[in-house]
Backbone as CSV, one residue per row, in Angstrom:
resi,resn,N_x,N_y,N_z,CA_x,CA_y,CA_z,C_x,C_y,C_z
1,MET,115.990,100.731,111.079,115.553,102.287,110.964,114.632,102.345,109.776
2,GLY,115.321,102.655,109.013,114.687,102.579,107.688,114.016,104.068,107.360
3,MET,113.604,103.903,106.076,113.634,105.520,105.137,111.905,105.773,105.592
4,THR,111.666,107.428,105.590,110.515,107.997,105.661,110.632,108.177,103.941
5,VAL,109.057,107.669,103.351,109.106,107.953,102.306,106.971,109.050,102.187
6,LEU,107.735,109.800,101.303,106.475,110.534,100.765,105.798,110.198,98.947
7,THR,104.564,109.381,99.273,104.323,109.515,97.887,103.011,110.365,97.651
8,ILE,103.017,110.737,96.712,102.449,112.113,96.012,102.289,111.850,94.297
9,GLY,101.013,111.686,93.916,100.695,111.961,92.627,98.849,111.774,92.304
10,SER,98.390,111.148,90.868,97.121,111.687,90.372,95.763,110.611,91.009
11,TRP,95.203,111.239,91.473,94.081,110.601,92.323,93.368,109.730,90.730
12,ASN,93.590,109.925,89.518,93.498,109.110,88.500,94.611,107.457,88.273
13,TRP,95.815,107.476,89.097,96.645,106.998,88.793,95.932,105.444,88.534
14,ARG,96.769,104.731,87.580,95.979,103.443,87.863,97.367,102.581,87.358
15,ASP,98.312,102.635,87.421,99.436,101.492,87.039,99.525,101.062,88.547
16,ASP,98.946,99.691,89.218,99.478,99.647,91.244,101.232,99.072,90.578
17,LEU,101.349,98.111,89.820,102.694,97.750,89.681,103.506,98.760,89.588
18,SER,103.629,99.800,88.711,104.544,100.560,89.062,105.224,101.407,90.426
19,LEU,103.884,101.663,90.940,104.416,101.885,92.480,104.519,101.421,93.418
20,TYR,104.024,99.723,93.751,104.255,99.142,94.158,106.224,98.307,93.711
21,ARG,106.373,98.682,92.596,107.763,98.215,92.048,108.776,98.927,92.913
22,GLU,108.084,100.756,92.599,109.020,101.412,93.162,109.576,101.292,95.003
23,LEU,108.209,101.222,95.583,108.392,101.146,97.071,108.839,99.954,97.567
24,ASN,108.827,98.647,96.730,109.375,97.345,96.955,111.001,97.730,97.078
25,ARG,111.348,98.274,95.945,112.721,98.449,95.377,113.602,99.329,96.850
26,ILE,112.792,100.062,97.230,113.081,100.866,98.393,113.127,100.211,99.352
27,HIS,112.073,99.765,99.740,112.194,99.011,101.494,113.170,97.871,100.534
28,SER,112.965,96.890,100.133,114.367,95.938,99.980,115.453,96.300,100.504
29,SER,115.810,97.656,99.675,117.417,98.381,99.932,117.322,98.684,101.164
30,SER,116.737,99.927,101.767,116.927,100.360,102.815,115.756,100.245,103.740
31,GLY,114.709,99.865,103.275,113.563,99.294,104.549,112.728,100.683,104.498
32,ILE,111.544,100.919,104.710,110.595,101.906,104.778,109.974,102.075,106.148
33,SER,110.307,102.755,106.598,109.885,102.473,108.244,108.715,103.831,108.368
34,LEU,108.205,104.668,107.299,106.750,105.140,107.316,107.266,105.416,106.101
35,LEU,105.817,105.929,105.340,105.243,106.201,104.268,104.021,107.163,104.590
36,ILE,104.302,108.309,104.014,103.555,109.561,103.768,103.018,109.667,103.107
37,HIS,101.602,109.899,102.936,100.876,109.973,101.737,99.145,111.085,102.088
38,GLY,98.459,111.305,100.819,98.040,113.153,100.972,96.273,112.354,101.365
39,GLY,96.146,110.833,102.354,94.828,110.493,102.268,93.550,110.521,101.616
40,TYR,93.814,110.482,99.784,92.811,109.903,99.584,92.277,108.690,99.439
41,PRO,90.957,108.032,99.224,90.847,106.569,98.809,90.809,106.288,97.578
42,VAL,91.560,107.075,96.445,92.071,106.342,95.146,92.958,106.786,94.638
43,GLY,93.489,106.396,93.911,94.750,106.383,92.720,96.129,106.265,93.959
44,VAL,97.070,107.066,93.790,98.014,106.879,94.433,98.249,106.679,95.766
45,ASP,97.259,107.330,96.388,97.331,107.152,98.276,96.954,105.544,98.082
46,ASP,95.708,105.544,97.652,95.024,104.200,98.193,96.207,103.260,97.325
47,ILE,96.785,103.464,96.295,97.869,102.132,96.224,98.647,102.240,97.258
48,ALA,99.410,103.039,97.619,100.424,103.488,98.399,100.126,102.930,99.838
49,ASP,98.428,103.325,100.336,98.221,102.317,101.631,97.939,101.131,101.453
50,ARG,97.544,100.425,100.450,97.157,98.845,100.367,98.750,98.540,100.424
51,TRP,99.700,99.002,99.922,101.075,98.331,99.914,101.513,98.464,101.242
52,CYS,101.462,99.022,102.249,101.872,99.792,103.509,100.959,98.711,104.219
53,HIS,99.735,98.356,103.941,99.255,97.255,104.886,99.734,95.635,104.651
54,ALA,99.762,95.710,103.041,100.801,94.306,103.079,101.811,93.898,103.398
55,ASN,103.137,94.998,103.818,104.246,95.238,104.228,104.124,95.772,105.201
56,GLY,103.015,95.716,105.860,103.379,96.037,107.527,104.365,97.405,107.943
57,VAL,104.025,98.387,106.578,104.494,99.591,107.121,103.850,100.491,107.701
58,LYS,104.692,101.149,108.527,103.480,102.213,108.892,102.912,103.788,108.182
59,VAL,102.063,103.615,108.074,101.359,104.916,106.988,100.801,106.085,107.912
60,ASP,101.042,107.663,107.425,100.774,108.669,107.786,100.090,109.657,106.782
61,ARG,98.653,109.442,107.422,98.133,110.241,106.214,97.778,111.555,106.343
62,HIS,97.287,112.452,105.311,97.488,113.814,105.646,96.613,114.430,104.488
63,LEU,95.044,114.159,104.995,93.877,114.738,104.512,93.657,116.072,104.364
64,PRO,93.359,117.163,103.157,93.349,118.628,103.383,92.022,118.801,103.923
65,ASN,92.448,119.768,104.613,91.384,120.742,105.322,91.079,121.575,104.850
66,ARG,90.075,121.509,103.948,88.856,122.366,103.154,88.525,123.525,104.511
67,ARG,88.028,123.069,104.978,86.701,123.764,106.238,87.728,124.416,106.714
68,GLU,88.947,124.523,107.113,90.060,125.632,107.764,90.895,125.973,106.591
69,HIS,91.406,125.668,105.197,91.967,126.787,104.123,91.310,126.556,102.932
70,GLY,90.182,126.221,102.574,89.530,126.725,101.840,90.360,126.069,100.554
71,ARG,90.039,127.023,99.345,91.111,126.618,98.326,92.481,126.199,98.479
72,GLU,93.491,126.199,99.376,94.510,126.464,99.423,94.607,125.414,100.544
73,ALA,93.762,124.444,100.909,93.867,123.206,101.340,94.944,122.154,101.008
74,GLU,94.773,121.893,99.707,95.757,121.270,99.199,97.316,121.115,99.754
75,SER,97.641,122.638,99.210,98.916,123.233,99.021,99.364,123.342,100.718
76,VAL,98.953,123.888,101.171,98.903,123.614,103.149,99.139,122.122,103.148
77,ARG,98.225,121.599,103.323,98.597,120.049,103.321,100.023,119.458,103.097
78,ASP,100.403,119.787,101.635,101.495,119.658,101.046,102.685,119.900,101.950
79,SER,102.959,121.496,102.276,103.969,121.858,102.921,103.693,121.303,104.119
80,LYS,103.114,120.703,104.735,103.170,120.029,106.129,103.497,118.782,106.001
81,MET,103.247,118.253,104.740,104.140,116.622,104.841,105.625,116.990,104.490
82,LEU,105.635,117.758,103.670,107.421,118.371,103.454,107.778,118.543,104.814
83,GLN,107.116,119.218,105.788,107.777,119.584,106.743,108.167,118.215,107.712
84,LEU,107.946,117.603,107.308,107.833,115.820,108.143,109.655,115.305,107.708
85,LYS,110.033,116.094,106.699,111.467,115.473,106.180,111.572,114.490,105.881
86,PRO,110.545,114.171,104.888,111.034,112.594,104.061,111.991,112.549,103.321
87,ASP,112.745,111.531,103.695,113.711,111.052,102.560,113.825,111.558,100.870
88,ILE,112.493,110.428,101.245,112.560,110.635,99.612,110.999,110.749,99.148
89,VAL,110.737,111.943,97.640,108.993,112.068,97.295,109.102,111.438,96.278
90,LEU,108.054,109.979,96.161,107.783,109.697,95.425,106.677,110.113,94.778
91,ALA,106.600,110.569,93.381,105.851,111.423,92.538,105.390,110.362,91.386
92,PHE,103.562,110.068,91.121,103.538,108.960,90.270,102.333,110.536,89.661
93,GLU,102.635,110.458,88.414,101.658,111.347,87.717,101.062,110.868,86.576
94,ARG,99.452,111.444,86.422,99.117,110.679,85.105,98.526,112.427,84.357
95,PHE,98.388,112.123,83.134,98.771,113.715,82.972,100.116,114.928,83.566
96,HIS,99.822,115.858,83.127,100.142,117.253,83.814,99.811,117.292,85.023
97,SER,100.078,117.414,86.010,99.397,118.037,87.381,100.531,119.053,87.943
98,GLU,99.880,120.630,88.222,100.566,121.301,88.770,101.027,121.419,90.251
99,GLU,100.265,120.891,90.584,99.776,120.419,92.006,101.287,119.576,92.474
100,VAL,101.016,118.479,91.744,102.271,117.540,92.040,103.798,118.208,91.606
101,ARG,104.107,118.499,90.772,104.844,119.490,89.995,105.191,120.750,91.231
102,ARG,104.534,121.372,91.750,104.762,122.225,92.818,105.420,121.767,93.581
103,LEU,104.744,120.077,94.345,105.020,119.664,95.395,106.463,119.379,94.831
104,LEU,106.956,119.066,94.006,108.364,118.104,93.461,109.490,119.430,93.825
105,ASP,108.814,120.431,93.533,109.726,121.483,93.181,110.160,121.870,94.759
106,GLN,108.834,122.365,95.459,109.235,122.487,96.734,110.395,121.507,97.531
107,ALA,110.141,120.308,97.169,111.115,119.169,97.639,112.306,119.551,97.520
108,THR,112.523,119.793,95.870,113.665,120.067,95.292,115.233,120.879,96.398
109,ARG,114.151,122.188,96.303,114.787,123.283,96.481,114.898,122.773,98.470
110,ALA,114.464,121.996,98.869,114.196,121.382,100.412,115.502,120.855,100.484
111,GLY,116.122,120.064,99.707,117.328,119.117,99.499,116.631,117.988,99.469
112,ILE,115.452,117.375,99.704,114.824,116.195,99.241,114.813,115.435,98.426
113,LYS,115.506,114.441,97.715,115.527,113.465,97.146,113.721,113.284,96.290
114,VAL,113.961,113.493,94.900,112.475,113.393,94.304,112.872,111.888,92.887
115,MET,111.725,111.507,92.500,111.229,110.818,91.859,110.284,110.600,91.176
116,LEU,110.133,111.231,89.532,108.963,111.132,89.247,108.362,110.202,87.813
117,GLU,107.496,109.585,87.601,106.903,108.668,87.328,105.524,109.305,86.042
118,THR,105.326,109.147,85.213,104.873,109.552,84.755,103.895,108.759,83.633
119,GLU,102.167,109.078,83.427,100.999,108.180,82.655,100.472,109.074,82.268
120,GLU,100.677,108.789,80.446,100.294,109.402,79.637,98.994,109.443,78.904
121,SER,98.241,107.591,79.476,97.556,107.218,78.331,96.620,106.587,79.173
């Protein structure tokens, strides 16, 4: 069957290999049947999307709907992604991000396993 994985993180994340390494580790041990991400064409979302394409994993993109939700669009999008009940949330954060930390906190309270990798430079 495989796991459902939610990847989140910084639009300016540059370390493709660390994200690939973590996805490969999970995929080889448990299998990934679905990867959910925020749909941006850069950073963590783009890297995860490319990994899915290379590994034949289904991807579910969730762009924030600013027209409908205004400044709360990312928060609404993040809540919707968590409602899909991923098995794990993988976060890749460049510098400190309140949005990433908020989503990790929500996932932890929902009983979802989380993993955070940071990059400061």
